[in-house]
C-alpha positions as CSV (number, residue, x, y, z in Angstrom):
1,M,158.1,-53.1,110.7
2,T,157.9,-52.0,114.2
3,I,159.1,-48.3,113.3
4,R,156.7,-48.1,110.5
5,R,153.9,-49.1,112.6
6,N,154.6,-46.6,115.2
7,T,154.9,-43.9,112.4
8,L,151.5,-44.8,111.2
9,L,150.0,-44.5,114.6
10,V,151.4,-41.0,115.0
11,F,150.0,-39.8,111.9
12,G,146.7,-41.2,112.6
13,A,146.6,-39.7,116.0
14,I,147.4,-36.3,114.6
15,L,144.8,-36.7,111.7
16,F,142.2,-37.6,114.5
17,C,143.0,-34.3,116.3
18,L,142.6,-31.9,113.3
19,I,139.2,-33.5,112.6
20,V,137.9,-32.9,116.0
21,A,139.4,-29.3,116.0
22,V,137.6,-28.5,112.5
23,W,134.5,-30.2,113.9
24,Q,134.6,-27.9,117.1
25,V,135.1,-24.7,115.0
26,G,132.3,-25.5,112.8
27,R,130.1,-25.8,115.9
28,V,131.3,-22.4,117.3
29,R,130.6,-20.6,114.0
30,A,127.0,-22.2,113.7
31,G,126.2,-21.2,117.3
32,S,127.5,-17.6,116.6
33,S,125.5,-17.2,113.7
34,S,122.5,-18.6,115.2
35,H,122.9,-16.0,117.9
36,G,123.5,-13.1,115.4
37,K,120.0,-13.9,113.8
38,T,118.3,-13.9,117.0
39,D,119.9,-10.6,118.1
40,R,119.0,-9.1,114.7
41,A,115.6,-10.4,115.1
42,S,115.1,-9.1,118.8
43,A,116.4,-5.8,117.5
44,L,113.8,-5.5,114.8
45,S,111.0,-6.8,117.2
46,G,112.4,-4.0,120.0
47,D,112.7,-6.5,122.7
48,N,116.5,-5.3,123.5
49,V,116.7,-1.8,122.2
50,P,117.8,0.1,125.4
51,F,115.8,3.2,126.8
52,A,117.4,6.6,126.5
53,A,116.5,9.4,128.8
54,V,116.3,12.6,126.6
55,A,115.4,16.4,126.8
56,E,114.6,18.6,124.0
57,A,116.7,21.8,123.4
58,K,114.1,24.6,123.7
59,R,114.1,28.4,124.0
60,A,113.8,30.0,127.4
61,D,115.1,33.0,129.5
62,I,118.2,32.2,131.3
63,A,119.8,34.0,134.1
64,N,123.2,33.8,135.8
65,S,122.2,34.2,139.5
66,L,124.3,34.6,142.8
67,S,122.8,33.1,145.9
68,V,124.3,34.7,149.0
69,A,123.3,35.6,152.6
70,G,122.6,39.1,153.5
71,E,122.1,40.9,156.6
72,F,119.6,43.8,157.3
73,L,121.0,47.1,158.6
74,P,119.2,50.3,159.7
75,Y,118.8,52.7,156.9
76,Q,120.4,55.3,159.4
77,E,121.9,54.8,162.8
78,I,123.4,57.3,165.2
79,E,124.6,57.9,168.8
80,I,123.2,61.2,169.8
81,H,125.5,63.4,172.0
82,A,124.8,66.5,173.9
83,K,126.3,69.7,172.2
84,V,126.8,71.3,175.6
85,A,127.9,69.8,178.9
86,G,125.2,69.7,181.6
87,Y,123.1,67.6,184.0
88,I,120.0,65.7,182.5
89,R,116.9,67.4,184.0
90,K,114.6,65.0,182.0
91,I,114.9,62.0,179.6
92,S,111.7,61.1,178.0
93,V,112.5,58.0,175.9
94,D,113.5,54.6,176.4
95,I,114.8,51.8,174.4
96,G,112.1,50.6,172.0
97,D,110.4,53.9,171.7
98,H,109.3,55.0,168.3
99,V,110.0,58.7,167.9
100,H,109.5,61.4,165.3
101,T,111.8,64.2,163.8
102,G,112.1,67.2,166.1
103,Q,110.7,65.3,169.3
104,V,112.5,66.1,172.5
105,L,114.5,63.2,173.8
106,A,116.2,64.7,176.8
107,V,116.4,68.2,178.4
108,L,119.7,69.3,180.1
109,E,120.2,71.8,183.0
110,V,123.1,74.1,182.4
111,P,123.3,77.0,185.0
112,E,126.1,78.8,183.8
113,L,124.5,78.8,180.2
114,V,121.5,80.6,181.7
115,A,123.8,83.4,183.2
116,E,125.6,83.8,179.7
117,L,122.3,84.2,177.8
118,Q,121.1,86.9,180.4
119,G,124.5,88.7,180.0
120,A,124.4,88.4,176.1
121,G,120.7,89.9,176.2
122,A,121.9,92.7,178.5
123,G,124.8,93.5,175.9
124,V,122.2,93.8,173.0
125,R,120.2,96.1,175.1
126,H,123.4,98.3,176.1
127,S,124.4,98.3,172.5
128,Q,121.0,99.3,171.4
129,Q,121.0,102.4,173.9
130,E,124.7,103.2,172.5
131,V,123.3,103.4,169.1
132,Q,120.4,105.7,169.9
133,R,122.7,108.0,171.9
134,A,125.0,108.1,168.7
135,Q,122.0,109.0,166.6
136,N,121.1,111.8,169.2
137,E,124.7,113.2,168.8
138,V,124.7,113.2,165.2
139,S,121.3,115.1,165.3
140,R,122.8,117.8,167.7
141,A,125.9,118.1,165.7
142,E,124.1,118.5,162.6
143,A,121.9,121.3,164.2
144,D,124.9,123.2,165.4
145,H,126.6,122.9,162.2
146,A,123.5,124.3,160.4
147,A,123.2,127.1,162.6
148,L,126.7,128.2,162.6
149,H,127.0,127.4,158.7
150,S,123.9,129.8,158.0
151,N,125.5,132.4,160.1
152,A,128.7,132.2,158.3
153,L,127.0,132.5,155.0
154,R,125.0,135.7,156.0
155,L,128.3,137.4,157.2
156,K,130.0,136.6,153.9
157,Q,127.1,138.0,151.9
158,A,126.9,141.3,154.0
159,S,130.7,141.6,153.6
160,T,130.3,141.2,149.9
161,A,127.5,143.5,149.6
162,R,129.3,146.3,151.6
163,P,132.9,145.8,152.0
164,G,134.2,146.9,155.3
165,L,131.0,146.5,157.0
166,I,132.2,143.0,158.6
167,A,135.5,142.7,160.4
168,E,137.9,140.2,158.8
169,Q,138.4,138.7,162.2
170,E,134.6,138.0,162.6
171,L,134.5,136.6,159.1
172,D,137.3,134.2,160.1
173,D,135.7,133.2,163.4
174,A,132.4,132.3,161.7
175,E,133.9,130.1,158.9
176,A,136.1,128.4,161.3
177,K,133.1,127.5,163.6
178,D,131.4,126.2,160.5
179,R,134.2,124.0,159.6
180,A,134.5,122.8,163.2
181,T,130.6,121.9,163.5
182,A,130.9,119.9,159.9
183,A,133.8,117.9,161.5
184,Q,131.7,117.2,164.6
185,V,128.9,116.1,162.4
186,E,131.2,113.5,160.7
187,A,132.6,112.4,164.1
188,A,129.1,111.9,165.3
189,K,128.3,109.6,162.4
190,S,131.3,107.7,162.7
191,A,130.5,107.1,166.5
192,L,127.0,106.1,165.2
193,A,128.6,103.6,162.7
194,A,130.7,102.1,165.5
195,A,127.6,101.7,167.9
196,R,125.8,99.9,165.2
197,Q,128.8,97.6,164.7
198,Q,128.9,96.9,168.5
199,L,125.0,96.2,168.4
200,E,125.7,93.6,165.6
201,V,128.5,92.0,167.7
202,S,126.2,91.8,170.7
203,Q,123.4,90.4,168.8
204,A,125.7,87.8,167.3
205,N,127.0,87.0,170.6
206,N,123.5,86.7,171.9
207,S,122.5,84.4,169.1
208,Q,125.2,82.2,169.8
209,V,124.4,81.8,173.5
210,S,120.8,81.4,172.5
211,A,121.7,78.6,170.0
212,M,123.7,76.8,172.7
213,S,120.9,77.2,174.8
214,D,118.6,75.5,172.5
215,Y,121.1,72.7,172.5
216,T,120.0,71.8,176.0
217,R,117.1,70.3,174.3
218,I,118.0,67.1,172.5
219,T,115.8,66.3,169.7
220,A,115.6,63.5,167.0
221,P,117.0,64.2,163.8
222,F,114.8,61.8,161.9
223,D,112.1,59.1,162.5
224,G,113.2,56.1,164.1
225,V,113.3,53.8,167.1
226,V,115.4,54.0,170.3
227,T,117.8,51.2,170.3
228,W,119.8,52.1,173.4
229,R,119.7,54.4,176.4
230,Y,123.1,55.4,178.0
231,A,122.0,58.1,180.7
232,D,119.6,58.7,183.2
233,T,118.0,61.6,184.9
234,G,120.6,63.8,186.9
235,A,123.6,62.1,185.2
236,L,126.3,64.5,184.0
237,V,127.0,64.4,180.2
238,Q,129.9,66.0,178.5
239,A,129.6,67.9,175.3
240,G,130.5,65.6,172.3
241,T,132.5,68.2,170.6
242,S,134.8,68.9,173.4
243,A,135.5,65.3,174.7
244,S,136.7,62.4,172.5
245,N,135.4,59.9,175.1
246,A,132.0,61.7,175.7
247,Q,129.0,59.3,176.5
248,P,126.0,59.3,174.0
249,V,122.7,59.9,175.5
250,V,120.8,57.6,173.3
251,K,121.2,55.6,170.1
252,L,118.6,56.1,167.3
253,A,118.1,53.8,164.3
254,Q,115.8,54.6,161.4
255,V,114.0,51.1,160.7
256,N,111.0,52.1,158.5
257,I,113.4,51.3,155.7
258,L,116.2,48.7,155.9
259,R,119.4,48.1,154.1
260,L,120.0,44.8,152.8
261,R,123.8,44.4,152.3
262,I,125.0,41.4,150.6
263,P,128.7,40.6,149.5
264,V,129.3,40.0,145.7
265,P,132.6,38.1,144.6
266,E,135.0,39.7,142.4
267,S,134.1,37.4,139.7
268,L,130.5,38.9,139.4
269,A,131.2,42.3,140.5
270,A,131.5,44.0,137.1
271,A,128.1,42.5,136.2
272,V,126.0,44.2,139.0
273,H,124.1,47.2,138.1
274,Q,121.4,49.5,139.8
275,G,117.8,48.2,139.3
276,E,118.6,44.5,138.9
277,T,116.1,42.1,140.5
278,A,116.9,40.3,143.7
279,N,114.6,37.4,145.2
280,V,114.9,37.7,149.1
281,T,113.9,35.0,151.6
282,V,113.7,35.7,155.2
283,K,113.8,32.4,157.3
284,A,113.1,34.2,160.6
285,T,109.7,35.3,159.3
286,G,109.0,33.2,156.2
287,E,108.6,36.1,154.2
288,H,109.6,36.0,150.5
289,F,109.7,39.2,148.2
290,T,111.4,40.8,145.3
291,G,113.7,43.8,145.6
292,K,115.9,45.9,143.4
293,V,119.6,46.7,143.7
294,T,119.8,50.3,145.0
295,R,123.7,51.1,145.4
296,F,126.9,49.4,145.5
297,T,130.3,50.5,146.5
298,D,131.9,50.0,143.1
299,S,135.2,48.9,144.8
300,L,136.3,45.7,146.4
301,D,137.1,44.9,150.0
302,R,140.8,44.0,149.9
303,T,140.3,41.4,152.7
304,T,137.3,39.5,151.4
305,R,137.7,40.4,147.8
306,T,134.1,41.3,147.7
307,M,131.9,44.2,146.6
308,Q,129.2,45.3,149.1
309,V,125.8,45.6,147.4
310,E,122.6,47.0,149.1
311,I,119.0,46.7,148.6
312,D,116.6,49.1,150.1
313,V,113.6,47.1,151.8
314,P,110.6,49.1,153.1
315,N,109.6,48.0,156.5
316,E,106.6,50.1,157.5
317,K,104.9,47.3,159.5
318,Y,108.4,46.6,161.5
319,K,108.3,42.8,160.8
320,L,111.8,42.9,160.0
321,Q,114.4,43.6,162.3
322,P,118.1,44.9,162.0
323,G,120.6,42.1,162.3
324,M,118.2,39.4,160.6
325,Y,119.8,37.5,157.9
326,A,118.1,36.7,154.5
327,D,118.8,34.5,151.5
328,V,119.2,36.6,148.5
329,V,119.3,35.3,144.9
330,L,120.7,38.1,142.8
331,D,120.3,37.9,138.9
332,V,123.5,39.4,137.8
333,Q,123.0,38.5,134.0
334,S,120.1,37.4,131.8
335,H,119.5,36.4,128.5
336,A,115.9,36.2,127.1
337,N,114.4,33.7,124.7
338,V,117.8,31.6,124.0
339,L,118.3,27.9,122.9
340,T,118.9,26.1,126.2
341,I,119.4,22.4,127.3
342,P,120.0,20.8,130.6
343,L,123.3,20.8,132.2
344,Q,123.2,17.0,132.6
345,A,123.3,16.6,128.8
346,I,126.6,18.2,128.4
347,Q,129.9,16.2,128.5
348,Q,133.3,17.7,128.5
349,H,136.3,16.4,126.3
350,D,139.6,18.2,126.0
351,G,137.8,21.4,126.9
352,K,135.2,21.0,124.3
353,S,131.4,20.6,125.0
354,Q,129.7,17.6,123.4
355,V,126.2,16.1,123.5
356,L,124.8,12.7,122.4
357,V,121.7,13.7,119.9
358,V,119.0,11.1,119.2
359,D,118.1,11.7,115.7
360,Q,114.8,11.2,113.8
361,Q,115.6,7.6,113.3
362,N,116.4,7.1,117.0
363,R,119.9,6.7,116.3
364,V,122.8,8.2,118.7
365,Q,124.8,10.8,117.3
366,P,127.7,12.5,119.1
367,R,127.9,16.2,118.5
368,E,130.1,19.1,119.6
369,I,128.3,22.2,120.7
370,Q,129.1,25.8,121.8
371,T,127.8,26.9,125.0
372,G,127.3,30.4,126.5
373,M,125.8,31.5,129.9
374,E,124.8,28.9,132.3
375,D,122.5,29.0,135.4
376,P,122.3,26.1,138.0
377,N,120.4,23.8,135.8
378,R,120.6,24.9,132.1
379,A,123.1,26.1,129.7
380,E,122.5,28.4,126.6
381,V,123.5,26.8,123.3
382,L,125.2,29.2,120.8
383,G,126.0,26.7,118.1
384,G,125.7,23.0,117.1
385,L,121.9,22.4,117.8
386,S,118.5,23.5,116.7
387,A,115.3,23.8,118.7
388,G,113.5,20.7,119.3
389,E,116.4,18.3,119.0
390,R,116.8,15.7,121.6
391,V,119.8,15.1,123.7
392,I,120.6,12.1,126.0
393,V,120.8,13.3,129.8
394,A,122.1,10.3,131.5
395,N,124.2,7.1,131.4
396,F,126.2,8.3,128.4
397,D,128.8,5.2,128.8
398,S,125.8,3.1,127.9
399,F,125.7,4.5,124.3
400,H,127.6,4.6,121.2
401,A,127.5,6.2,117.8
402,G,124.8,4.9,115.5
403,Q,123.1,2.8,118.1
404,L,119.4,2.5,118.1
405,V,117.8,3.4,121.2
406,E,114.1,4.1,122.4
407,P,114.0,7.9,123.7
408,K,112.0,8.6,126.8
409,L,111.3,12.3,126.8
410,M,111.9,13.9,130.2
411,K,110.3,17.3,131.1
412,F,113.0,19.8,132.5
413,E,111.8,23.1,133.7
414,A,114.0,26.1,133.7
415,G,115.4,26.7,137.0
416,S,114.6,23.3,138.1
417,S,117.2,20.5,138.5
418,E,114.4,17.7,138.8
419,A,113.1,15.9,135.7
420,G,109.5,15.2,135.4
421,G,107.9,12.2,133.5
422,T,107.4,11.5,129.8
423,Q,105.5,13.7,127.7
């Protein structure tokens, strides 16, 4: 009896536990069903529908730009040397002076050059006199030849008319003198040609010395400003052509036009072309202006792997100075009227671009797109989207496919990374 009683008690306890477990499961299911109905009701009423920041795919111009610091350089800059060695008799400029083409900067004193110039002038005058003397010799020789030639002709004609009238010896002497004077004429003409050639040599020597004398006046080769002065009055300067370490007289720079030089990395070097727009900001003066690419080296610096690009900047009022730095934004590529979306809307998965599109029913749809050029804020869409479609721009992990959302349209201006309010 005791064993049977114990068995009944065990089965009773097990049955009680099963009843309690079934009751608990029923309560849980009932509560879950109640919560599900509440969620669905809330969803229909809009109380718990999450907000989604979205932007519209719209057509706009997009450019691939490069931001880099550039330096202003003089359009031309040279150190002016003396052509001849001498003492500085007068130097009429100093640093900061603006000069014009042909203006005398300094005058040299070269005593030996003065003597050479006088000697060269005397040589020209002597050669001119020699030419005159040779011309006179030609005239005299021609006159003698004419007289003897006429005499020889008359004797020959008389001998022909009356044979035996003129002795043969006399005829031979007349013809010999005729030929001798003809030779003298040719010799005089040759001497005249030699004298004229010597005159040309003397004149060339005089021109050379005169030109060297002109180099005693050091002049400005272009309009510019004197940026440095190396010598003073009385200083001895060496000819720049004869001494490798010759000291210059002044340094001159053309600054009414400046070269703005910027380094372009090799990844964008091939995209640079003449005439492309560059936005320039000079922090030192607060100026902002637009320039054009004027020239570039078309080759890379092997040390920096960059290509030097230059922009000519007019500087008539001299507000800019060589050595100043400027921030340059260079548009190296541009596409007009293309479909764009903010960069914030694009996700990368396995090398593919994907966006979350909010459809007309405000449901989230993941979609793969093809992108093209990018600027700092927007990307060109080549396929996968149409103009006017809305894409989510933030909190991607909070959304899933098919989810109902309440879109909040954000305003993204091309070229700006800041979002505005709703539209």
